[in-house]
Structure formats: structure tokens, C-alpha cells
N, C-alpha and C positions, 0 to 999 in steps of 0.2 A: 522467494521475493523478499522475505524478511531479512535473510542473510545478506542479500544484495544491498538493501538499505543500510544495514549495520556496517557493511564494509565502507560505503560512501561516508557514513557518519564518522567512522574512525579515521578515514583518510582526511576529511575536511578538518577534523579536530587536530590531527597531527600537523597538517600544514599551518593551521592557525597558531598553534603553540610554537612551531619552528619559526614562523614569521615574526611573532612577537619577540621571541628570544633573540632573533637576529637584530631587530631594531634596538632591543635593550642593550645588547653588547656594544653596538655602535654609538648609541646616543646617551646612554646612562652615565651621569657625572657624579663622582663621589667627592664630597668636600674633604679637604685635608683635616686631619684630627690634631688638635692641640696637644702637645706633649710636655710643655713646661713654660716657665716664665723666667726671664733674666732681668736684672736691674742694673743700670749703668749710670754713673761709675759705681763699681762695686765697693770702693772705699773712697772717702773724701773727708774734708774737714771744712768747717766754717767758723767764723768769729761770732762772738755773742751779738745777736741782732742781725747777723748776716744771713743771707739765703743762698741756696744753690738748687738747681733743678735736677731731679732724678728722672730717668726714663725707663719705662717697663716695656719689654718686648716679648711677645708670645712666639714660641717656636712650634712648628708643625711637622708632622711625620713625613711630608714631602720635601722638607728642607727649606720651606718658605718661612718668613717671619712677618710679624705685624706689630706696629706700634699700638700698645694698649694702655698707654699712660693715663689717658683720660677715662678709660672704662674700668680701671682697676680700683680695688679698695686698698687704701694706704693706711698704715698704722705705725706708731713709734713704740719701741719697747720701754722708753722712759720720756714722757712728754715734759718732765721738769727740766730736761737737758736739751732735747731736740723735739720740735713739733713738725708735723707734716700735714699738708692740706690735701684735698681730694684730687689734685692734679700732679702730685709728686714733688711739690716744692717744699724743701726742708728749711727750717729756721733755727739758728742756734739760740737757745734760751739761757743756758748757764754752762760754765766750763765743765768739761768732763775729763776724768782721768783715764777713761777707757771708752771704746767705741759704743755707740748706741745703734741698735739694729732697727732698720727701717724695712718694713715688709709690704710687698705689693701682692695682692691676690686677684687672680683672674680665672674665671671658670674652674675654680677649685685648685688651681696651680699657684705655687708660691715662689716668689723671688725675693731676695734680700740684698741690702747694702748696709755698710757700716759707716756711721758718721761720727766724727770726733769734733768737739767744740773747743775753740780757744787754743788750738795747737800753735803756739808761737815758736816752737822748736820741733824739729823732726829728728828722730833717732835713726841713724844710718848704721847698718851692720855690714861689714865686709866678710862675706861667707868664705872667701878663699884665703883670708889673711891668717897668719899665725899670731902668736902673742905680741901685743904692741902694735897691731895693725901694720904689719910688714909683710912683704911678699918677696920670695926669692925668684928672680927672673929665670934662672936656669932650672930651679926646682919646680916652677909652675909651667914649664913647657917652652920657655923662651919667647922671643919676639913673635907677636901675632896670636899668642895664646890668650884665652879669655878668663876673666875672673867675674864673680857675681856679687852683687850688692842688693840689700833689701832695706826698705824703710817702713815705718809704722803707718804712714798714710800715702795715698797716691801722689806722686811727685813727678816733676820734670827734672832730668838729671843733666849735670855738666861737669867738666873737668877743667882745671886751670892750666893744665899742661898735657896736651894729647901725645907729646913725645914720650911721656912716662906712662900714662894711662889715658886712653880715649874712652868715652863712655856714651852709651845711647840708652834712652828710655824716656817715654813721654806718657804722662798721666798713668803711671804704674807704680806699684810697690816693689817691683823688681827691675834691676838694670844690669846690663852686661858691659863690662869693661874689657878693653883689649890692651895688652902690654905692647907699648911702642918700641921697646928695645933700649930706651934710655933709663938709667938708674937715677934715683933721687926721690924727693918727696913731692907729692901731688895732693891738691885739695879737691875732694869730690863734694859737690854741692847738690842738694835735693831741695827744690822749691815746690811747695804744695801746689798741686794742680788746681785746687780750689781753696780760697782763703789766703792767708799771708804767712803760713808756716814755712820755716827754712831750717835746714840742717846741713852741717858740713862735717867732713871726716878727712883727716890727713892720713895718707897712706904712703909708706916708704917702700920703694922697690930697690932691693939689694941685688948685687951681681949673682 
């Protein structure tokens, strides 16, 4: 009699555990885990007294993202040059010769951006050019081949002659140019994505 009761007890317990386990597998929801924070734009510039808005985005292990600009803690590495408020808006305080790091912290994760103040000129570097900012059309792969450019702040890029070099790049410190097949001198321009900085570079494409 005792053994029979014990068997029924074990059977009922087993069914109960299995039943709960089955419900758990079907209905249990696991929240995604935050894996990091990114700040955009990653580089920008403002004039003295000017402002620009930064955005903090949380990244999760399931590939999703969430805007956490308002819930992040914002700090500036040098408040005498750039200040930042609690919602990620930065203000240029004084001209800076180098970038100021703006940090956003959310749930222990950190994202950063670099802000330059008073950049009235932008430095453009032609990474594919030889001495004197010249390019050999044949030596660089001919018509349709690409060349790369970089700037010290995020910029919008343009070319005054796409037959020589066409270029694409928006709100970025890197741009890709394409050799159009025509030789000659072209002016590459980078206008700051934020603020009023501008930079130009003349590039000569040789046969």
C-alpha cells in the first residue's frame, strides 16, 4: 500500500514538473541584454556659442537598438572648450586646437564623440596621392578606379569636375573618389557637416 502511494506521488510530481517546464519553454520571455553604446555623429565641429545635438544609441545582443539620449549621463573632457547638457546637446565655449571627447554612459556602457570648436578650415588628406597631391591615372588602375580622402572633422564632400574625379561622402571623415578617365586638376571640397568649417584640396590627375 505504501509503495503504491509512493508511485502515484512520484508520477504526479513528474507530470507537474514536465507540465510547468513545457509552459516555461513556450511562454518564458528573455529581455535582450545591452552590449554597448554608440554616439552619433562620432565627430563634429561647432563654432563658439554654437550648438549641435548628439544622440546616444544602446545596442543589444539580439541586434536591436534603442535611443537612450535622454537617459544617458553626458560629460565633456574639457568644459572650458565644449560643454554638454543632460540631453546630449553640446555648446562651443572656446576655440580648440584638438578634439574634445564627449562621453555618454548608459547602464555602465560608454560611447564617445569628438567635438572641435571654431574649425574655420578643414584639413583634407588624399591618401592615394603621391608627392604634390598628384595621381597617375594608369598607375592607380585607370578609369573607374577609386581613391580615398580623409578630413579632420565630419564633412560633406564634393568635386568641381566629376570627369576628373567624382566623389561621394556625407557627414563623414572619409570619402571615396572615382577616377573619371579625364586628366587635369580638380578641386575636392569638404564642408563641415555641423558648423561652418570648409576645406579644399587640389588634386592633379596625370596620364
